[in-house]
NUDOLUM-827665 format. One line per 4 residues: number of its first residue (from 1); for each residue x, y, z of C-alpha. Coordinates in pm, whole numbers, plus 50000, padded with zeros to 5 digits. Layout:
BEGIN
NUM	X,Y,Z; ...
***
This chain:
BEGIN
1	21673,34698,91381; 21345,34508,91403; 21047,34711,91282; 20756,34820,91493
5	20493,34558,91502; 20140,34535,91365; 20118,34153,91366; 19922,34094,91688
9	19845,33744,91580; 20219,33663,91581; 20271,33816,91921; 19997,33605,92093
13	20056,33281,91901; 20426,33283,91996; 20386,33421,92356; 20626,33710,92269
17	20748,33906,92573; 20614,34265,92605; 20712,34564,92812; 20395,34758,92920
21	20484,35126,92968; 20137,35212,93107; 20097,35323,93467; 20051,35044,93724
25	19685,35134,93776; 19615,35076,93409; 19814,34747,93404; 19623,34627,93718
29	19293,34656,93537; 19401,34424,93257; 19709,34332,93054; 19839,34028,92863
33	19994,33708,92992; 20349,33769,92865; 20359,34144,92959; 20565,34297,93237
37	20481,34646,93376; 20779,34875,93346; 20600,35210,93338; 20716,35548,93208
41	20539,35711,93495; 20400,35610,93832; 20030,35647,93898; 20084,35979,94084
45	20308,36116,93808; 20053,36023,93539; 19770,36187,93741; 19973,36513,93768
49	20053,36515,93390; 19691,36441,93314; 19573,36733,93525; 19830,36962,93366
53	19718,36855,93017; 19354,36945,93095; 19449,37278,93250; 19741,37390,93026
57	19752,37176,92719; 19982,36910,92567; 20309,37106,92554; 20285,37199,92923
61	20197,36829,93017; 20498,36694,92819; 20730,36947,92987; 20592,36846,93324
65	20645,36478,93238; 21008,36534,93155; 21055,36718,93487; 20891,36447,93684
69	21091,36171,93510; 21445,36302,93522; 21790,36252,93690; 21815,35933,93897
73	21452,35841,93844; 21492,35852,93465; 21827,35664,93481; 21672,35392,93700
77	21380,35345,93465; 21596,35335,93154; 21817,35081,93326; 21509,34861,93392
81	21385,34890,93033; 21738,34809,92895; 21755,34498,93116; 21421,34378,92973
85	21517,34452,92620; 21847,34268,92660; 21685,33970,92821; 21399,33968,92567
89	21546,34049,92221; 21237,33914,92043; 20994,34130,92246; 20808,34457,92207
93	20708,34760,92405; 20368,34922,92409; 20158,35189,92589; 19785,35244,92576
97	19745,35351,92211; 20101,35307,92088; 20149,35683,92112; 20362,35923,92318
101	20463,35709,92612; 20588,35424,92411; 20762,35655,92172; 20941,35832,92462
105	21051,35498,92608; 21177,35391,92265; 21365,35720,92214; 21528,35712,92553
109	21632,35354,92512; 21797,35449,92183; 21965,35773,92301; 22064,35677,92657
113	22125,35301,92626; 22201,35257,92258; 21917,34992,92219; 21673,34986,91930
117	21364,34824,92063; 21033,34805,91864; 20693,34919,91968; 20351,34757,91917
121	20169,34997,91670; 19827,35078,91825; 19940,34963,92171; 19729,34797,92427
125	19397,34917,92286; 19458,34761,91944; 19573,34430,92093; 19275,34416,92319
129	19035,34489,92033; 19207,34206,91830; 19158,33958,92109; 18789,34051,92159
133	18732,33993,91791; 18897,33648,91814; 18628,33536,92052; 18348,33697,91854
137	18475,33536,91530; 18497,33188,91691; 18134,33209,91810; 18029,33303,91464
141	18243,33062,91264; 18302,32752,91484; 18106,32468,91613; 18045,32430,91986
145	17913,32162,92219; 17854,32188,92598; 17935,31942,92868; 17652,31951,93129
149	17576,31743,93431; 17480,31756,93796; 17732,31894,94053; 18025,31667,94107
153	17990,31448,93794; 18338,31547,93681; 18269,31784,93397; 18613,31960,93447
157	18780,31611,93415; 18618,31568,93079; 18730,31916,92966; 19085,31838,93078
161	19090,31520,92868; 19014,31688,92537; 19249,31866,92304; 18972,32095,92169
165	18823,32212,92491; 18809,32565,92638; 18845,32559,93020; 18640,32853,93137
169	18700,32757,93497; 19069,32722,93451; 19094,33060,93288; 18881,33217,93564
173	19070,33031,93840; 18732,32928,93988; 18533,32603,93993; 18214,32783,93913
177	18002,32708,94216; 17936,32872,94551; 18221,32663,94684; 18446,32721,94372
181	18703,32983,94500; 19066,32862,94502; 19336,32970,94753; 19463,33224,94498
185	19275,33513,94349; 19081,33516,94026; 19210,33729,93735; 19053,34059,93643
189	18767,34047,93395; 18994,34180,93114; 19262,33925,93198; 19012,33642,93183
193	18881,33756,92851; 19240,33791,92718; 19343,33435,92831; 19032,33287,92680
197	19083,33462,92351; 19449,33361,92327; 19350,33000,92399; 19095,33010,92114
201	19352,33176,91885; 19607,32902,91944; 19361,32622,91905; 19221,32761,91583
205	19574,32800,91447; 19630,32441,91527; 19324,32352,91317; 19053,32327,91586
209	18714,32438,91457; 18496,32234,91701; 18515,32336,92065; 18396,32176,92383
213	18323,32372,92694; 18146,32329,93023; 17787,32441,93049; 17835,32746,93282
217	17623,33023,93406; 17720,33377,93303; 17947,33428,93601; 18240,33193,93685
221	18299,33336,94019; 18328,33703,93949; 18453,33654,93587; 18170,33704,93331
225	18167,33476,93027; 18184,33705,92723; 17838,33802,92616; 17848,33665,92265
229	17979,33324,92392; 17725,33309,92680; 17441,33386,92431; 17569,33103,92212
233	17567,32873,92512; 17192,32907,92531; 17158,32731,92199; 17460,32509,92170
237	17399,32127,92179; 17465,31949,92511; 17639,31621,92614; 17508,31516,92960
241	17765,31362,93201; 17624,31111,93448; 17775,30948,93752; 17664,30778,94070
245	17569,30974,94381; 17857,30804,94570; 18116,30892,94311; 17998,31255,94305
249	18035,31278,94683; 18390,31139,94666; 18480,31387,94381; 18354,31682,94579
253	18535,31564,94891; 18850,31553,94682; 18808,31886,94510; 18651,32101,94785
257	18810,31961,95094; 19130,31765,95026; 19271,31952,94724; 19148,32295,94849
261	19310,32237,95193; 19636,32141,95026; 19621,32456,94818; 19582,32675,95126
265	19865,32485,95294; 20087,32543,94987; 20014,32919,94970; 19988,33006,95342
269	20173,32741,95530; 20042,32454,95751; 19885,32654,96041; 19745,32956,95868
273	19661,32747,95567; 19408,32530,95759; 19258,32822,95936; 19202,33008,95613
277	19071,32694,95444; 18824,32641,95724; 18714,33007,95697; 18675,32970,95323
281	18456,32656,95352; 18236,32819,95618; 18208,33142,95425; 18101,32939,95110
285	17818,32780,95306; 17726,33116,95449; 17695,33258,95089; 17395,33037,95028
289	17247,33078,95369; 16924,33249,95236; 16877,32996,94967; 16915,32702,95207
293	16679,32841,95475; 16768,32884,95832; 16705,32532,95967; 16887,32357,95682
297	17173,32603,95704; 17217,32541,96076; 17209,32169,96023; 17477,32185,95752
301	17688,32432,95952; 17697,32191,96245; 17802,31900,96021; 18071,32109,95849
305	18207,32243,96182; 18230,31896,96323; 18409,31776,96007; 18662,32060,96030
309	18726,31995,96395; 18797,31634,96329; 19010,31712,96030; 19223,31968,96231
313	19258,31717,96520; 19341,31403,96328; 19375,31476,95961; 19076,31252,95890
317	18826,31391,95641; 18555,31129,95648; 18303,31353,95835; 18288,31592,95550
321	18086,31340,95357; 17788,31427,95581; 17741,31782,95468; 17836,31706,95110
325	17572,31436,95084; 17301,31658,95239; 17406,31955,95021; 17394,31749,94704
329	17064,31566,94784; 16868,31857,94929; 17004,32168,94756; 17213,32125,94442
333	17021,31837,94273; 16683,32006,94318; 16827,32347,94217; 16945,32208,93884
337	16629,31996,93811; 16454,32282,93628; 16753,32404,93418; 16817,32047,93309
341	16454,31996,93204; 16464,32320,93004; 16775,32197,92815; 16653,31847,92756
345	16577,31907,92376; 16943,32007,92319; 17102,31692,92481; 17242,31479,92204
349	17417,31216,92412; 17419,31094,92780; 17678,30872,92954; 17944,30828,93214
353	18284,30984,93175; 18455,30727,92943; 18162,30719,92715; 18124,31095,92706
357	18495,31142,92627; 18483,30890,92348; 18170,31043,92204; 18316,31394,92203
361	18638,31278,92037; 18445,31093,91776; 18222,31395,91727; 18524,31618,91668
365	18678,31375,91419; 18343,31353,91239; 18311,31734,91231; 18662,31794,91109
369	18648,31509,90861
***
């Protein structure tokens, strides 16, 4: 029989499968990428046991738990756990603290299904603490550089081309701007932090000590960059990405119109997909209504609505350039003028994409050498 596990590093480096025995409401707030929720108790059962514990103590709560999870209910859950254990012989099971719930699952698997399956000692809480410390340690011990630039310069493209980058927007499933939502939902805050920490862990294990990330605000959509990392981002050196106005317009057209529309079609089908895409675009503009001012908002809204009507009628997206050009020229570029000026002393290199990628690769070699 494999032993219960205390090597959290090994679990996350090797993407080992895990059975999460916590209640669905706990799992929904945050878990790990390789975990599957196969709870000992449902949310309602857990609530009843918790109330019983407060009113009558642990013994009564355990007895109630055994009553609630018995007969066919118990048999069905054991069957699901056994199927997971057989399909994932290298995996582990856990509960919140590695205590009573995971011990019961482990005992029932052994007594009812004849399966020895190891637990994660310390459970979810210990693994979560481990991952939080991974990010904190990286900020304290590693070298970081930011990629900055005006909206639409292709900062994400630079991040994608580097082996030593941390893709905050990728982990947050959001492009970082008012128009940055994807067709699919963002992860929870805890899931975002866990994904980022595992990425850092794997890259450091591969020898990376010099990281590149995009210059972001604290929030990437609704996901907050971990505080210690965000504080570091206020002092990390910057590489400034430049591109022509025309190229930026084309990039935004590709990202926020063509690709986003395709995402909605893929997720929701052709008809509903376009309707939801159009609603999202209009909503994104509405989100900055107050900052734009009434007259400018109405002007952009008319341009956007005309572009959407033409796109739906003919599939042609050319009219979208009108609102994109106006939004860049009159809103985003002036908006970022002050932040750029405040960071100018930290800029160590400027250039277009090829030059920036070459510089960052050479910088990493110099640092590691």
